[in-house]
C-alpha positions in Angstrom: 0.0 0.0 0.0 1.0 3.6 -0.4 2.5 5.2 2.7 0.4 8.0 4.3 0.4 9.6 7.7 -2.4 7.5 9.0 -1.7 3.8 10.0 -2.5 1.3 7.2 -4.7 3.8 5.4 -2.9 4.3 2.1 -4.2 3.2 -1.3 -3.7 -0.6 -2.0 -1.2 -1.4 -4.7 -1.8 -5.2 -4.6 -4.3 -7.4 -2.8 -4.0 -11.2 -2.1 -6.3 -13.6 -0.3 -5.4 -16.4 2.0 -7.8 -19.2 3.0 -8.2 -20.1 6.6 -9.7 -23.0 8.5 -11.3 -23.0 11.9 -8.0 -24.4 13.3 -5.5 -22.0 11.6 -3.3 -20.3 14.2 -1.7 -16.9 14.1 1.7 -18.6 13.5 0.4 -20.5 10.5 -1.3 -17.4 9.1 1.9 -15.4 9.5 3.8 -18.1 7.6 1.2 -18.1 4.7 1.3 -14.3 4.5 5.1 -14.3 4.4 5.0 -16.8 1.5 2.7 -14.6 -0.6 4.3 -11.3 0.3 7.4 -11.6 -1.8 5.7 -12.4 -5.1 3.2 -9.6 -4.5 6.0 -7.1 -3.7 7.9 -8.2 -6.8 4.8 -7.7 -8.9 4.2 -4.2 -7.6 7.8 -3.2 -8.1 7.5 -4.3 -11.7 4.3 -2.3 -12.1 5.9 0.8 -10.6 8.9 0.4 -12.9 6.6 0.0 -15.9 4.3 2.8 -14.8 1.3 0.5 -14.8 0.5 0.4 -11.1 -3.2 1.2 -10.3 -3.7 2.2 -6.7 -7.1 1.3 -5.2 -8.4 3.5 -2.3 -9.3 1.6 0.9 -12.9 1.9 2.3 -12.5 3.9 5.5 -15.7 2.3 6.9 -13.8 -1.1 7.0 -10.8 0.2 8.9 -10.4 -1.5 12.2 -7.9 -1.0 15.1 -6.4 -3.8 17.1 -5.1 -2.7 20.5 -1.9 -4.3 21.8 -2.7 -7.5 23.7 -2.1 -7.3 27.4 -0.8 -10.2 29.5 -4.2 -10.3 31.3 -6.0 -11.0 28.0 -3.9 -14.1 27.4 -5.2 -15.9 30.4 -7.9 -18.4 29.6 -11.2 -17.8 31.4 -12.9 -21.2 31.4 -16.4 -19.7 32.0 -16.3 -18.4 28.4 -17.6 -20.5 25.5 -15.4 -23.2 24.0 -15.5 -21.3 20.7 -14.3 -18.1 22.3 -11.5 -19.9 24.1 -10.5 -21.8 21.0 -10.3 -18.6 19.0 -8.2 -16.9 21.7 -5.8 -19.9 21.6 -5.6 -19.7 17.7 -5.2 -16.0 17.7 -2.2 -15.8 19.9 -0.4 -19.1 19.2 2.5 -19.7 19.3 3.3 -16.3 20.9 2.5 -14.9 23.3 0.2 -18.0 23.9 -3.0 -18.5 25.8 -2.5 -20.0 29.3 -4.2 -21.2 32.5 -3.1 -22.4 35.9 -3.1 -26.1 36.6 -2.5 -28.1 39.7 -0.2 -31.1 39.3 0.1 -32.9 42.6 0.7 -30.1 45.1 2.3 -27.8 42.6 0.6 -24.9 40.8 2.0 -24.4 37.3 1.3 -22.3 34.2 0.1 -24.3 31.2 0.1 -22.7 27.7 -2.4 -24.3 25.3 -1.1 -24.0 21.8 -3.8 -26.0 19.9 -7.3 -27.0 20.6 -10.5 -28.2 19.1 -14.1 -27.4 20.0 -16.0 -30.6 20.9 -19.4 -31.4 22.5 -19.5 -31.8 26.2 -20.8 -30.2 29.3 -19.8 -29.9 32.9 -18.6 -27.3 35.4 -16.3 -25.0 33.6 -12.6 -26.0 34.0 -13.7 -29.6 34.9 -11.8 -32.5 33.2 -14.4 -34.3 31.2 -11.8 -36.7 29.8 -8.2 -37.1 31.1 -6.6 -40.2 29.8 -3.2 -41.2 28.4 -4.3 -40.0 25.0 -6.9 -37.3 25.4 -7.7 -34.2 27.5 -11.1 -32.6 27.3 -12.1 -29.6 29.5 -15.6 -28.2 30.1 -16.1 -24.6 29.2 -18.9 -22.1 30.0 -20.6 -23.5 26.9 -19.3 -26.6 25.2 -15.9 -28.2 25.7 -12.4 -28.0 24.5 -10.1 -30.8 23.4 -6.5 -29.9 24.1 -4.2 -30.9 21.2 -0.9 -29.3 22.1 0.3 -27.8 25.4 3.4 -26.5 27.0 4.0 -26.7 30.8 6.1 -23.8 32.2 9.8 -24.6 31.8 9.1 -27.4 29.4 8.9 -27.7 25.6 5.6 -27.7 23.7 4.2 -31.2 23.2 1.3 -32.9 21.3 -1.2 -33.9 24.0 -0.6 -37.6 23.8 3.1 -37.1 24.6 2.3 -34.7 27.4 -0.3 -37.0 29.0 1.9 -40.1 28.8 3.8 -39.0 31.9 0.8 -38.5 34.2 -0.6 -41.1 36.6 -3.2 -38.7 38.1 -5.1 -35.9 36.3 -3.9 -32.4 36.1 -6.5 -30.1 37.6 -7.4 -26.9 35.8 -7.6 -24.0 38.3 -10.6 -22.1 36.9 
């Protein structure tokens, strides 16, 4: 886009689209955008050089502003719907990452949830509906969330099956 004084308000010089799924994370979107950015930039440079670039004004009514994410906004509130929590996880994964407190034995630890899936289920929010050596499903305010990839503080990120393999008793979500 053309540079102007207002943030992201200049005329568009090239426009590309990216398809997303309900499981696409911020990190995956960032990768897709980086892959299409270079060819788009090269195309615009060629058009500028040839004098054939055609700027398109942006619709000011579609301009949105995203405030900086605060650390408090990254904490999972299990009383929210499973869809809201899933979208929070997707929107800030891998960094800064959505997290919650868990109790493991007598220890309270921070758990980042990197990937999830909305599933059917109900119970008291934060309650383990399933906690086995292969699967962890947690009740939310509405619906339930199947955890697919997590990272316990001080540890590396793991697929849920690898993470759960080391537990003989359930982790308890502190909601």
